[in-house]
ZAMARLO-178801 format. One record per residue (C-alpha): residue in one letter; z, y, x. Coordinates in steps of 0.2 Angstrom, whole numbers, padded with zeros to 4 digits, always signed. Layout:
BEGIN
aZYX
...
//
This chain:
BEGIN
m+0304-0270-0605
g+0304-0267-0624
i+0291-0265-0636
k+0294-0246-0636
g+0294-0246-0617
k+0277-0254-0616
r+0271-0242-0630
r+0276-0227-0620
q+0268-0233-0604
r+0251-0237-0613
q+0251-0218-0620
r+0255-0212-0603
r+0239-0221-0596
e+0228-0215-0610
q+0233-0197-0607
a+0230-0198-0588
a+0213-0206-0592
q+0209-0192-0604
h+0215-0179-0591
i+0203-0186-0577
q+0188-0186-0589
h+0191-0168-0594
e+0192-0162-0576
q+0176-0172-0571
h+0167-0163-0587
a+0174-0147-0581
d+0168-0149-0564
s+0150-0154-0569
s+0148-0139-0580
s+0154-0127-0567
k+0139-0131-0556
e+0123-0121-0557
p+0108-0131-0563
l+0093-0132-0551
a+0080-0118-0555
e+0061-0119-0552
l+0052-0105-0545
s+0040-0099-0558
p+0029-0084-0561
e+0041-0079-0576
l+0057-0079-0565
s+0049-0071-0551
p+0032-0061-0556
e+0033-0051-0539
l+0031-0067-0529
s+0018-0075-0540
p+0000-0078-0534
e-0005-0075-0551
a+0003-0057-0551
s-0006-0053-0535
p-0022-0064-0531
s-0029-0052-0519
l-0014-0052-0507
y-0009-0071-0509
t-0020-0085-0504
n-0006-0098-0500
t+0012-0099-0506
s+0026-0111-0502
a+0044-0110-0508
s+0059-0119-0501
p+0071-0127-0514
p+0084-0116-0520
s+0102-0120-0514
t+0114-0130-0525
s+0128-0119-0520
a+0135-0108-0535
s+0136-0093-0524
s+0119-0091-0518
s+0101-0097-0518
s+0086-0093-0507
t+0067-0092-0508
t+0054-0091-0494
v+0037-0086-0498
s+0023-0085-0485
a+0007-0076-0488
t-0010-0076-0479
p-0022-0061-0482
p-0040-0066-0486
e-0052-0067-0472
d-0062-0051-0471
p-0081-0055-0469
e-0083-0039-0459
m-0070-0044-0447
s-0082-0058-0440
t-0087-0058-0422
r-0103-0049-0416
h-0112-0059-0402
i-0123-0050-0390
l-0136-0057-0377
i-0138-0047-0363
c-0154-0051-0352
a-0158-0045-0335
i-0175-0044-0330
g-0183-0041-0313
n-0191-0053-0301
p-0184-0069-0293
g-0182-0077-0276
k-0184-0066-0261
l-0187-0051-0272
l-0171-0052-0281
a-0162-0038-0270
t-0177-0026-0273
r-0176-0010-0283
h-0186-0018-0297
s-0173-0031-0299
a-0159-0018-0300
a-0153-0027-0317
h-0151-0044-0307
i-0140-0034-0294
l-0129-0027-0307
l-0128-0042-0318
p-0114-0051-0308
h-0103-0036-0309
l-0103-0037-0328
a-0099-0056-0328
a-0082-0063-0332
s-0086-0080-0324
p-0099-0085-0310
l-0117-0086-0316
r-0122-0104-0318
t-0139-0112-0322
s-0142-0116-0340
r-0156-0127-0344
h-0154-0123-0361
f-0157-0105-0359
g-0169-0107-0344
g-0160-0097-0332
p-0142-0093-0325
t-0130-0087-0338
a-0111-0082-0339
d-0099-0074-0351
g-0099-0055-0351
p-0087-0042-0358
s-0078-0046-0374
f-0066-0036-0387
t-0056-0043-0400
v-0050-0033-0415
e-0031-0036-0420
p-0030-0043-0437
p-0020-0033-0451
p-0002-0038-0453
s+0000-0054-0464
t+0015-0047-0473
p+0010-0041-0491
p+0016-0024-0498
p+0029-0025-0511
t+0024-0025-0530
l+0028-0008-0538
i+0035-0009-0556
q+0032+0005-0569
s+0047+0011-0580
d+0041+0000-0594
g+0043-0016-0583
q+0025-0019-0580
p+0018-0020-0562
i+0008-0004-0556
p-0012-0010-0555
k-0016-0012-0538
q-0030+0001-0531
k-0043-0004-0519
p-0039+0002-0502
k-0051+0014-0495
k-0062+0008-0482
p-0059+0016-0465
t-0072+0027-0459
e-0075+0017-0443
q-0074-0002-0446
l-0073-0009-0428
s-0079-0027-0424
s-0074-0040-0412
y-0088-0044-0400
s-0093-0057-0386
t-0107-0056-0374
t-0117-0069-0365
l-0126-0063-0349
f-0143-0071-0345
q-0153-0068-0329
s-0172-0071-0331
t-0180-0081-0317
a-0198-0076-0323
f-0207-0062-0313
m-0205-0045-0321
n-0222-0044-0328
a-0220-0060-0337
s-0202-0058-0344
g-0207-0059-0362
p-0207-0079-0363
a-0191-0081-0353
v-0182-0068-0364
s-0189-0075-0380
k-0183-0093-0375
a-0165-0087-0371
w-0164-0077-0387
k-0170-0092-0398
s-0157-0103-0389
f-0143-0090-0390
t-0145-0087-0409
i-0147-0106-0413
s-0130-0109-0404
l-0121-0096-0416
p-0113-0100-0433
s-0126-0097-0447
q-0116-0083-0455
e-0115-0073-0438
r-0133-0074-0434
n-0138-0058-0443
k-0126-0048-0433
a-0132-0054-0416
m-0139-0041-0404
l-0152-0043-0390
v-0149-0031-0376
v-0162-0030-0361
l-0155-0023-0343
h-0169-0016-0333
d-0173-0004-0319
e-0178+0014-0323
l-0190+0023-0312
e-0188+0040-0319
k-0169+0042-0318
p-0158+0045-0302
i-0148+0031-0294
g-0130+0029-0304
s-0138+0036-0321
v-0141+0025-0336
k-0154+0027-0350
f-0151+0019-0367
k-0165+0016-0380
k-0167+0006-0395
d-0184-0001-0398
g-0199+0011-0396
s-0212+0010-0383
a-0210+0001-0366
g-0214+0017-0357
g-0226+0010-0345
h-0214-0003-0340
n-0223-0020-0338
g-0207-0031-0342
l-0203-0022-0357
s-0221-0023-0363
s-0221-0042-0360
i-0204-0044-0371
a-0211-0033-0385
t-0227-0045-0385
s-0217-0060-0386
i-0204-0055-0399
p-0213-0040-0408
r-0202-0042-0424
e-0185-0042-0415
s-0174-0027-0412
v-0171-0023-0395
f-0158-0012-0386
k-0163-0007-0369
i-0152-0001-0355
g-0162+0007-0340
l-0154+0008-0323
g-0159+0023-0313
i-0168+0018-0296
n-0176+0035-0291
r-0195+0037-0288
p-0205+0042-0273
v-0212+0059-0272
s-0229+0052-0273
r-0237+0046-0290
d-0250+0035-0281
a-0248+0018-0289
n-0249+0008-0272
v-0235+0019-0265
v-0223+0017-0282
a-0227-0002-0280
d-0221-0003-0262
y-0206+0008-0267
v-0201-0004-0282
l-0202-0020-0272
s-0193-0014-0257
t-0175-0019-0254
m-0163-0008-0262
p-0152+0001-0249
r-0134-0004-0248
g-0128+0014-0252
d-0138+0014-0268
v-0130-0002-0273
d-0113+0005-0271
r-0118+0020-0281
m-0126+0010-0295
v-0110+0000-0296
e-0099+0015-0295
y-0107+0025-0308
a-0120+0015-0318
l-0108+0000-0321
p-0095+0009-0331
a-0108+0018-0342
v-0116+0000-0346
r-0099-0006-0350
d-0097+0008-0363
v-0114+0006-0371
i-0110-0013-0373
h-0093-0008-0380
q-0100+0004-0393
l-0114-0007-0398
g-0101-0022-0400
t-0088-0013-0409
t-0098-0001-0421
g-0116-0009-0420
r-0124+0007-0413
y-0123+0018-0398
g-0121+0037-0398
k-0115+0049-0411
k-0118+0044-0430
k-0132+0054-0438
//
């Protein structure tokens, strides 16, 4: 090959190399650069733009494809302190042993029907305990509302949502069966109440409730009487509780057991210490049990029973 031929061959190689470099440069310039997710690029997805709605954000890296990119943001609403669970201790008072099935022990007779599990002896509480009725409020949806933009491009200031007229709470109940005699119910209930409150998280103790289930001589079988605090009304068991825990707010649910025609103290004593007839037990379970459940549900979800004054 002559000198001219070698020169033309070298020129062709140089032109081919320049062409390859040009293609590589064009290919690299056609790819989109990786973009970082920032408040300036996506203000509507920024935690700073909506601190009340976002407590945790995570973004997936954008696609390197020139045609599309994707971003995923997950948000969790802040925990509402008012949505914490209310804990209720329901104490049944009456007489133990052979007197467990008497009219005076109506609360002990009804208690197992409230239980979600069998009563089991608890040394911590000082008597049989079990889980009772419970209720869970479903949390609000975790998806935050979209950020609204004004005509000038600025986000519309967020308004504080109106509080619902009735804020319901979740609740759980623990049942306790006093093993003391009726007239000495106070120390037993006091011990159970202290053990109960100590076992709760410190931030939930102020919402705890004490409910006492007892017999009510002045009401017919199957009826229920509700009372918050107030006098014992001549009931020795309630008087004992008031003496043992005088500063505690106590909710009382009385189960009607009827009363004899005679007002003589000995006749009344014999009546309340007699075995409750099977028919009376059935009537109490049929009518009083749903009413007791309703009282507990209202106390648990709203903190009170009856119409709001």
